[in-house]
A tleap script that builds the chain and sets N, CA, C and O, in Angstrom:
source leaprc.protein.ff14SB
mol = sequence {
  NMET SER THR PRO ALA ARG ILE LEU SER THR
  LYS LEU ALA ALA ASN TYR ILE GLY VAL SER
  PRO SER THR LEU GLU HIE TRP ARG VAL GLU
  LYS THR GLY PRO ALA PHE ILE ARG ILE GLY
  LYS LYS VAL GLY TYR LEU LEU HIE ASP LEU
  ASP ALA TYR LEU LEU ALA CYS LYS VAL ALA
  PHE ALA ASP GLY GLY VAL CLEU
}
set mol.1.N position { 77.936 106.012 109.110 }
set mol.1.CA position { 79.817 107.111 109.376 }
set mol.1.C position { 80.539 105.764 109.875 }
set mol.1.O position { 79.838 104.900 110.402 }
set mol.2.N position { 81.721 105.588 109.747 }
set mol.2.CA position { 82.285 104.074 109.747 }
set mol.2.C position { 83.125 105.255 110.277 }
set mol.2.O position { 83.364 106.459 110.188 }
set mol.3.N position { 83.577 103.397 111.254 }
set mol.3.CA position { 84.917 103.977 112.436 }
set mol.3.C position { 86.052 104.774 112.151 }
set mol.3.O position { 86.759 104.271 111.278 }
set mol.4.N position { 86.621 106.286 112.782 }
set mol.4.CA position { 88.184 106.199 112.494 }
set mol.4.C position { 89.126 104.639 112.986 }
set mol.4.O position { 89.295 103.978 114.011 }
set mol.5.N position { 89.611 104.597 111.362 }
set mol.5.CA position { 91.202 103.966 112.136 }
set mol.5.C position { 91.391 103.882 112.698 }
set mol.5.O position { 90.789 104.810 113.238 }
set mol.6.N position { 92.331 103.052 114.047 }
set mol.6.CA position { 93.114 102.702 115.392 }
set mol.6.C position { 94.541 102.356 114.258 }
set mol.6.O position { 94.822 101.663 113.280 }
set mol.7.N position { 95.144 103.377 115.186 }
set mol.7.CA position { 97.155 103.284 114.375 }
set mol.7.C position { 97.377 102.865 115.705 }
set mol.7.O position { 96.689 103.353 116.602 }
set mol.8.N position { 98.282 101.992 115.959 }
set mol.8.CA position { 98.737 101.609 116.831 }
set mol.8.C position { 100.419 102.296 116.546 }
set mol.8.O position { 100.742 102.744 115.446 }
set mol.9.N position { 101.122 102.276 117.444 }
set mol.9.CA position { 102.607 102.577 117.706 }
set mol.9.C position { 103.981 101.208 117.310 }
set mol.9.O position { 103.429 100.764 116.303 }
set mol.10.N position { 104.263 101.021 117.339 }
set mol.10.CA position { 104.696 99.626 116.896 }
set mol.10.C position { 105.512 99.052 117.865 }
set mol.10.O position { 106.130 98.021 117.603 }
set mol.11.N position { 105.630 99.851 119.480 }
set mol.11.CA position { 105.509 99.386 120.785 }
set mol.11.C position { 103.806 98.271 120.881 }
set mol.11.O position { 103.427 97.119 121.091 }
set mol.12.N position { 103.506 99.086 120.687 }
set mol.12.CA position { 102.091 98.333 120.267 }
set mol.12.C position { 101.548 97.284 119.772 }
set mol.12.O position { 100.868 96.511 120.447 }
set mol.13.N position { 101.841 97.109 118.271 }
set mol.13.CA position { 101.696 96.455 117.959 }
set mol.13.C position { 101.945 95.359 117.880 }
set mol.13.O position { 101.182 94.493 117.452 }
set mol.14.N position { 103.410 95.151 118.404 }
set mol.14.CA position { 104.231 94.175 118.994 }
set mol.14.C position { 103.830 93.777 119.913 }
set mol.14.O position { 104.217 92.659 120.254 }
set mol.15.N position { 103.161 94.276 120.493 }
set mol.15.CA position { 102.197 93.524 121.682 }
set mol.15.C position { 101.320 92.482 121.364 }
set mol.15.O position { 101.236 91.254 121.353 }
set mol.16.N position { 100.583 93.706 121.061 }
set mol.16.CA position { 99.179 92.747 120.369 }
set mol.16.C position { 99.541 91.747 119.781 }
set mol.16.O position { 99.035 90.648 120.011 }
set mol.17.N position { 100.450 91.931 118.943 }
set mol.17.CA position { 101.077 90.287 118.179 }
set mol.17.C position { 101.510 89.557 118.714 }
set mol.17.O position { 101.384 88.390 118.345 }
set mol.18.N position { 102.262 89.897 119.896 }
set mol.18.CA position { 103.166 89.029 120.724 }
set mol.18.C position { 104.358 88.684 120.460 }
set mol.18.O position { 104.878 87.603 120.736 }
set mol.19.N position { 105.040 89.979 119.683 }
set mol.19.CA position { 106.907 89.640 119.223 }
set mol.19.C position { 106.919 91.214 120.007 }
set mol.19.O position { 106.129 92.019 120.501 }
set mol.20.N position { 108.316 91.047 119.760 }
set mol.20.CA position { 109.592 92.182 120.147 }
set mol.20.C position { 108.668 93.479 119.281 }
set mol.20.O position { 107.784 93.281 118.449 }
set mol.21.N position { 109.095 94.593 119.685 }
set mol.21.CA position { 108.797 95.965 118.856 }
set mol.21.C position { 110.244 95.843 117.670 }
set mol.21.O position { 110.145 96.491 116.628 }
set mol.22.N position { 111.780 94.834 117.954 }
set mol.22.CA position { 112.437 94.758 117.211 }
set mol.22.C position { 112.680 94.114 116.215 }
set mol.22.O position { 113.548 94.270 115.357 }
set mol.23.N position { 111.213 92.724 116.427 }
set mol.23.CA position { 111.007 92.370 115.251 }
set mol.23.C position { 110.191 92.800 114.492 }
set mol.23.O position { 109.972 92.567 113.303 }
set mol.24.N position { 109.629 93.590 115.373 }
set mol.24.CA position { 108.547 94.270 113.974 }
set mol.24.C position { 109.710 95.318 112.677 }
set mol.24.O position { 109.662 95.583 111.476 }
set mol.25.N position { 110.227 95.484 113.321 }
set mol.25.CA position { 111.099 96.688 112.784 }
set mol.25.C position { 112.079 95.809 112.151 }
set mol.25.O position { 112.825 96.561 111.524 }
set mol.26.N position { 112.275 95.184 112.070 }
set mol.26.CA position { 113.040 93.670 111.287 }
set mol.26.C position { 111.709 93.120 110.515 }
set mol.26.O position { 111.918 93.486 109.359 }
set mol.27.N position { 111.214 92.853 110.520 }
set mol.27.CA position { 110.523 92.989 108.785 }
set mol.27.C position { 110.380 93.619 107.761 }
set mol.27.O position { 110.634 93.258 106.612 }
set mol.28.N position { 109.727 95.152 108.336 }
set mol.28.CA position { 110.099 96.325 108.271 }
set mol.28.C position { 110.681 96.283 106.795 }
set mol.28.O position { 110.232 96.465 105.664 }
set mol.29.N position { 112.393 95.820 107.592 }
set mol.29.CA position { 113.546 95.678 106.503 }
set mol.29.C position { 113.489 94.619 105.844 }
set mol.29.O position { 113.808 94.735 104.661 }
set mol.30.N position { 113.210 93.679 106.174 }
set mol.30.CA position { 113.077 92.722 105.010 }
set mol.30.C position { 111.576 92.294 103.858 }
set mol.30.O position { 111.375 91.368 103.072 }
set mol.31.N position { 110.518 93.867 104.413 }
set mol.31.CA position { 109.511 93.812 103.427 }
set mol.31.C position { 108.920 92.186 104.014 }
set mol.31.O position { 108.476 91.362 103.215 }
set mol.32.N position { 108.991 91.965 105.237 }
set mol.32.CA position { 107.717 90.969 105.889 }
set mol.32.C position { 106.739 91.443 107.145 }
set mol.32.O position { 106.649 92.494 107.780 }
set mol.33.N position { 106.220 90.485 107.185 }
set mol.33.CA position { 105.668 90.750 108.459 }
set mol.33.C position { 103.856 91.418 108.643 }
set mol.33.O position { 103.274 90.576 107.959 }
set mol.34.N position { 103.158 92.027 108.961 }
set mol.34.CA position { 101.962 92.770 108.455 }
set mol.34.C position { 102.475 94.313 108.085 }
set mol.34.O position { 103.500 94.940 108.354 }
set mol.35.N position { 100.930 94.702 107.131 }
set mol.35.CA position { 101.661 95.598 106.431 }
set mol.35.C position { 101.472 97.057 107.743 }
set mol.35.O position { 101.246 96.971 108.950 }
set mol.36.N position { 101.575 97.679 107.303 }
set mol.36.CA position { 102.331 99.261 108.380 }
set mol.36.C position { 102.275 100.467 107.576 }
set mol.36.O position { 102.127 100.472 106.354 }
set mol.37.N position { 102.402 101.501 108.325 }
set mol.37.CA position { 102.167 102.787 107.556 }
set mol.37.C position { 103.277 104.245 108.039 }
set mol.37.O position { 103.671 104.976 108.948 }
set mol.38.N position { 103.337 103.916 106.659 }
set mol.38.CA position { 104.194 105.967 107.124 }
set mol.38.C position { 103.604 106.989 106.956 }
set mol.38.O position { 102.926 107.159 105.942 }
set mol.39.N position { 103.753 108.172 108.175 }
set mol.39.CA position { 103.549 109.726 107.881 }
set mol.39.C position { 104.672 110.533 108.172 }
set mol.39.O position { 104.934 111.005 109.279 }
set mol.40.N position { 105.164 110.637 107.386 }
set mol.40.CA position { 106.934 111.539 107.309 }
set mol.40.C position { 107.380 110.484 108.503 }
set mol.40.O position { 106.572 109.628 108.863 }
set mol.41.N position { 108.524 110.561 109.029 }
set mol.41.CA position { 109.327 109.815 109.619 }
set mol.41.C position { 108.476 108.211 110.465 }
set mol.41.O position { 108.758 107.024 110.308 }
set mol.42.N position { 107.396 108.870 111.346 }
set mol.42.CA position { 106.523 107.937 112.161 }
set mol.42.C position { 105.985 106.995 111.389 }
set mol.42.O position { 105.337 107.375 110.414 }
set mol.43.N position { 106.145 105.408 111.674 }
set mol.43.CA position { 105.663 103.936 111.530 }
set mol.43.C position { 104.604 104.227 112.262 }
set mol.43.O position { 104.636 105.029 113.194 }
set mol.44.N position { 103.257 103.387 111.770 }
set mol.44.CA position { 102.498 103.428 112.423 }
set mol.44.C position { 101.461 101.463 111.881 }
set mol.44.O position { 101.534 100.852 110.815 }
set mol.45.N position { 100.845 101.186 112.868 }
set mol.45.CA position { 100.372 99.969 111.834 }
set mol.45.C position { 98.489 100.110 112.653 }
set mol.45.O position { 98.046 100.306 113.785 }
set mol.46.N position { 97.966 99.895 111.416 }
set mol.46.CA position { 96.152 99.947 111.450 }
set mol.46.C position { 95.901 98.635 112.191 }
set mol.46.O position { 96.096 97.558 111.627 }
set mol.47.N position { 95.562 98.701 113.177 }
set mol.47.CA position { 94.482 97.310 114.130 }
set mol.47.C position { 94.053 96.027 112.923 }
set mol.47.O position { 94.120 94.799 112.886 }
set mol.48.N position { 93.658 96.966 112.149 }
set mol.48.CA position { 92.527 95.372 110.974 }
set mol.48.C position { 93.716 95.035 110.088 }
set mol.48.O position { 93.497 94.397 109.058 }
set mol.49.N position { 94.986 95.417 110.403 }
set mol.49.CA position { 96.223 94.802 109.334 }
set mol.49.C position { 96.538 94.379 110.097 }
set mol.49.O position { 97.486 93.924 109.456 }
set mol.50.N position { 96.817 93.747 111.702 }
set mol.50.CA position { 97.459 93.170 112.387 }
set mol.50.C position { 96.571 92.485 112.623 }
set mol.50.O position { 97.122 91.397 112.795 }
set mol.51.N position { 95.489 92.336 112.767 }
set mol.51.CA position { 94.276 91.293 112.237 }
set mol.51.C position { 94.314 89.982 111.594 }
set mol.51.O position { 94.214 88.841 112.044 }
set mol.52.N position { 94.517 90.539 110.211 }
set mol.52.CA position { 94.769 89.999 108.978 }
set mol.52.C position { 95.660 89.452 108.881 }
set mol.52.O position { 95.579 88.490 108.117 }
set mol.53.N position { 97.100 89.711 109.601 }
set mol.53.CA position { 97.991 89.239 108.957 }
set mol.53.C position { 98.546 88.369 110.148 }
set mol.53.O position { 99.642 87.814 110.069 }
set mol.54.N position { 97.256 88.227 111.903 }
set mol.54.CA position { 97.180 86.967 112.585 }
set mol.54.C position { 96.535 85.951 111.717 }
set mol.54.O position { 97.258 84.987 111.463 }
set mol.55.N position { 95.429 85.940 111.237 }
set mol.55.CA position { 94.652 85.496 110.401 }
set mol.55.C position { 95.437 84.398 109.162 }
set mol.55.O position { 95.225 83.286 108.679 }
set mol.56.N position { 96.097 85.123 109.077 }
set mol.56.CA position { 97.166 84.495 107.455 }
set mol.56.C position { 98.271 84.101 107.606 }
set mol.56.O position { 99.132 83.891 106.751 }
set mol.57.N position { 98.335 83.905 109.345 }
set mol.57.CA position { 99.795 83.365 110.430 }
set mol.57.C position { 99.134 81.598 110.370 }
set mol.57.O position { 99.822 80.603 110.147 }
set mol.58.N position { 97.386 81.627 110.686 }
set mol.58.CA position { 97.290 80.111 111.558 }
set mol.58.C position { 97.132 79.229 110.255 }
set mol.58.O position { 96.945 79.226 109.038 }
set mol.59.N position { 97.453 78.098 111.998 }
set mol.59.CA position { 97.812 77.017 111.045 }
set mol.59.C position { 97.107 75.894 111.350 }
set mol.59.O position { 97.222 75.222 112.375 }
set mol.60.N position { 95.880 75.585 109.816 }
set mol.60.CA position { 95.108 74.291 110.495 }
set mol.60.C position { 95.384 72.801 110.284 }
set mol.60.O position { 96.415 72.310 109.824 }
set mol.61.N position { 94.217 72.130 110.726 }
set mol.61.CA position { 94.878 71.168 110.451 }
set mol.61.C position { 94.066 69.818 109.554 }
set mol.61.O position { 92.855 69.611 109.628 }
set mol.62.N position { 94.787 69.205 108.933 }
set mol.62.CA position { 93.427 68.682 107.953 }
set mol.62.C position { 92.281 67.526 109.106 }
set mol.62.O position { 91.211 67.202 108.591 }
set mol.63.N position { 92.554 67.023 110.475 }
set mol.63.CA position { 91.759 67.204 111.150 }
set mol.63.C position { 90.893 68.637 112.063 }
set mol.63.O position { 90.415 68.694 113.197 }
set mol.64.N position { 90.928 69.005 111.660 }
set mol.64.CA position { 90.134 70.460 111.685 }
set mol.64.C position { 90.573 71.230 113.444 }
set mol.64.O position { 90.089 72.115 114.150 }
set mol.65.N position { 91.623 70.372 113.526 }
set mol.65.CA position { 92.475 71.549 114.633 }
set mol.65.C position { 92.543 72.167 114.315 }
set mol.65.O position { 91.834 72.399 113.336 }
set mol.66.N position { 93.560 73.228 114.828 }
set mol.66.CA position { 94.392 74.434 114.912 }
set mol.66.C position { 95.055 74.650 115.522 }
set mol.66.O position { 94.645 74.567 116.680 }
set mol.67.N position { 96.418 75.048 115.395 }
set mol.67.CA position { 97.652 75.326 115.985 }
set mol.67.C position { 97.370 76.603 117.351 }
set mol.67.O position { 98.318 77.011 118.021 }
savepdb mol mol.pdb
quit
């Protein structure tokens, strides 16, 4: 049995990835940033989508270092 998906509000998602809620709102309008879900008028972020977004933003250097 799989665990249920955890859905975070814009405020909690922004805190989780270290940006402001208004930045997430702007990214949604610009169609950038992490994937989100819309249920009716509510917007939410799945925890695994936020983790995937953070991994996609990872910067690695040729010497093996990570920013």
